[in-house]
N, C-alpha and C positions, 0 to 999 in steps of 0.2 A: 726411586732415587729420593733421598731425603731433601727436603726444602730448607732444613736448618743447617747452617755451617758455623763452625766455631770461628769467632772473630778474634783477630789479633788484639792483644791488650792495648789500651790507649792510656795516655797520660803518664805520670811519673809513678803510678802505683805498681807497674810491672818491674819487678826486680831484675829480671833477665834482660829485657830490652833497655831498661834504664841504665843498668850496669854497662851494657854494650855501648850505648850512646856516650856514657862518661868515658869509657876507655878509648873510644874513637876520638873524642874531643881532646884527649891527652896524647894523641898521636899513635895509638896502637892500631894494628890491623884487626878488625873484628868481622867475623863471619857468623851469621845466624844460620844454623841448620835446623829446619823445622818443616812441617807440612807447607805445601804451596800457599795455603791460605794466609801465611804470615809474610809473604813477599812484599806486599804493600807497606807493611809496618817497617820492615828493614829499609825499604827505599826512603820512607819519611825520615828515618833516623840517619840516613846516609851511610849505612853499613852494608857489607857484602851479604849475599844470601845464597844458600844452596838448599834446594828442596829435597827433603827425604822421601816424600810421597806426594803424588799429585792430588788435585781436587777430586777426581773420580774415586781414588782410593779412600780418601776421607769420607766421601759420600757412601761408599760401600760399607765402611766401618760403622758409620752412623745409622745405616739402614738395617744392620744386623740386629735381629730381635734379642739375641743373647746379650748385647751391650746393656740392655735395660733390665736384665734378669739379676736378682740379688745374689744368686750363687754361680751362675755361668759366666757372668761378665768378666771376672778376673782371668779365667782361662781364655776367653775370647780375645781379650786385649793382649794377653801374652802372645797368642798366635799372631795377632795383627801387628804387634809391635816388634816381634823378632826381626823382620826384615829391616826395620828402622835402625836397630842396633848394628846390624851388618853394614847398612848404608853409612852410618855414622863413622864406623871404623874405616871404611874405604875413603870417605871424604877427608877424614883426619889425616890419613896417609898422604892424600893428594895435596892437601892444603899446607901441611907442615914441612 
């Protein structure tokens, strides 16, 4: 299991979370769909959150040696990310 975890962006440098916070402040309903590691960031911003994948799945992706290979990483991420696309479609249907 990898000891490194991607951290949710902080500050106003993140366009995605910054835009979400701005829209939320203007009265819009905002839901961040991202890996579980971003839940705390959404909570800080006061916006809704739906996890696409859990922490264990992120750890599995980060532990895959192909992630760090210059030629195999693209295909590895495409295989890993495909379920995220499907989960996004299901969540969008549920939320809209």
